[in-house]
N, C-alpha and C positions, 0 to 999 in steps of 0.2 A: 504494500500500500504506500502511495506517495505521502510524504509527511514533510513538515517544515519546522524549523527551530524557532523557539521564542526564548529569550534569555533576559534576566533581570527580574528583581522581585516584583515590582509593580506590573511590568508586562505579563509575567506569568500569572499573577493573581487576576488581572483583568481577562486574560485568556480563559482562565477557569470560570469566570463569570460571564464570558461572552458567548458568541453564537456558534463558534466552531468547536469541535470535539478535541479535547486534549488527551492524547494517547498515552503519554508517559511523562513523569516528572523526576528529575534528578535534583538533589539538594545536598549541600554540605551539612555537616553536623552543626556548624556555627549558624547557618541560615535557619535550620530547623529550630534551634533554640530561640532565635530572634523573631521568627515568623510562625506563630502557632497555627495559622490557617493552612500551612503547607501539609500538616498531618492529615488533613481531610481530603487531600488530593488522591485520586485513583492511581494505582500503579506507581507509587512513590518509591524511589530508591535513594538510599544515602550513599553518596560518592565523595571521594577526595577532591579537593579543589583542582588538582592537576588534571583529572579526567574531564572535569567540566571545561576547563580552559582549552584542552585539546579538542574536545568535541565542538565547542563554540568558535574556536579560532580566535578567541579574544579573552582577556581577563576581565572584561567589563560585564560579567554575568552576575555579580553579587552573590554567588553561591547558589544560584537557582537557574535551571535550564529545563525546558519542556519541549516535547515534540507534539505537534498538533496537526490536524488535517489542513490541507492547503488553504490559504487565505481566499475568501470568496469576495470577488469584486462585485460592486453593485452595477445596476444598469443606469448609465448617465442620463438617459432620456426619462426614465421613471423618476429620478431625483428632480429633474427640471419640471416635471408635470404636476407636482404637488402644489397645493395652494400656497402662495407667497413663499416660494423657495428661497433659501439663503445658501448660495453655493460659493465655494472658493475654488477657482480654476487656476492651476499653476502652469505657466508656459515655459517648458524646458528647465525646470528647477531640478538640478542633478544631484545636489547634496542630500543624502539620506537624512541627515540631522535637521535640515530645513524642512523637508517634507514631514518628518515626524513632529516637529514643533508646530507646523501649521495645522496638522491634524489635531494635535492636543488643544490648541487654541480654538479651533473650529468646533470641536466637541464641547468644550467649555462654554462657548458662546451660543450653543444650541443650533448650530448650522445644520442644514439638510445633508450636506456631504461635501467631499472634495473631489475634483475632477482633474485628471492628469492625462497628457498625451502618451500614447503607447511607445513612442520612440524619442530618444534624446532627453529622457526625464527619469528621475528616481521613481521606482515602484515600491510596493510594500515588501520589505525584507526584515530579517531579525533586527538589523540596526535601526530601521525606521520604527519598528514596534518599540524598541528600547527608547528611542528619542521621543516617542509620543507618550511615554509612560503608560502604554497599554491602551491609549485612546483609539487606536486602529481597530480594536476588538468591538467597539461600540458605534463608531461613526462610519457611515458608508463611504468607501473610496471607489471611484469609477475610473475606468480607462477608456479613452476614445482614440480611434485611429488618427483623426485630424481635428485639432482643437478649434481652428478657425471655422471649419465646416460645421462642427457641433454648435458653436455659438450662433452661427447664422440660422441654423435649423431650430434652435429653441426660442428664438426671439418671438415675443408676442407683446400685446399691449400692456399686460400686467407683469412683465418680467423685463427689467432694465439691466443692461450689461455695461459695467464700468471697467475700464482698464486703469490700473493704478500707475501713475506716471508723475515724475517730479514736476514737469511743466504741463499742467493740465488746464482744462477749460474751467474747472471749478474745484474748490477744495471740499473736504469731507464735512465742513460745517454748512456749506451751501447746498450740497447735493441732496436730492430726495432719496432717502434710504428706507422709506417706510413700506414699499411694496415688494414684489418679487425681485430678487437680486442675484446676479452672477458677478462676482468680483474677480477680476483677472489680474494675476501677479506674475511678473517676469523674473528671470534669473538675475542675480546680482551682477552688475557691470554691463548687462545686455538689455535688461528691461523687456517689456512685451514686444514681440516681433511685429514688424509693420503689418503683415498679413492678418495676424491675430487682432491687432489694434483696430484695423479697418472693420473687423467683424463686430466690434463693440459699438454701443450707442454713443458713448462719451468717455472722456478721461476724467480721473479724479486724483487729487493729490492730498497728502497729509502735511499740514502747515508745520514748518520747522523753525523754531525760534533760535536755535544755536547755529554753529558754523558748519556742521556736517551737512552734506548735500543729499544724503539718502539714509534710509533705514534698512536693516536686514529684512529680507522678505518675510520671515516668520513674524517679526515685530510689526511690520506694516499690515500683514494679514490680521493679526490679533487686534490692532487698533481699529481697523475698518469693520471687522466682524462685530466687535463689541459695540461700536458706535451704531451699527445697524440694529443690533439687538436693543440698545437703549431707545432708539427712535421708534421701534415697534412696540415699546411698552412691555 
C-alpha cells in the first residue's frame, strides 16, 4: 500500500485527528513521556531517535514520525463554488516552508482552501505538513494544471480575484473584501506572473510604513486573509 510520512509532534497529532488514515506511528521514549496523546495512537512503536532520523531524512521530527495514507487533494472548482469562498492561490511558490505557513494561516483565518499550480510550485510533503503545524490535515489544498486558466474559469459576479502586488490599484484598506475572494500571491522576488495577473480582476497591496519594500509571502497571505475575515464579521 502506498503511504506517506508525517513527522513532528503537532503534524502527527493533527494527522491522527484529520481525514486520512494513519497507518503506523513511531515515537521516542522522550516524546512518549512528553506527549500522553501518543499512547492512544494505533500501531504505536517506541524507537530510538536515530531510527526516526534515518527514516525521516531529517532531525526535525521531534521524536515522532507516522506513516499515513497519501494526502488527498481537494477539487479546486468545488472550493470556488461554495458561497462566499475565501481562497489563497499561490503562483509558483516553491519553498515548502512558505506553503506550509500559508496553509497554517489560511486554516486559522477560516479560509475555504489553498490552490497551487501543478508545476513549478511546492506541493504537500512531510516538510510542508511540518511547516503548517498539521494544518494541511484540516484545510483543503487543491492543485490545478494552469492557475491563470483556473482563475478565468471561476470568475463570477460574487467572486472577486485580487493579485497581491507592491504597486497596486488599491490597498487592503480600500478594497472590498466582504464577498467571495480569491487572493493570489506570487513567489518572493518574482511576484505574480503577468499571465496570472491578467486573469485577476484587480491588484491589491499591503501598506508598509517602514523601509522594507515587501513582505514574505506567508506574512502577506496571513494579513490579507485575516483582514478579509474581519471584514466578513
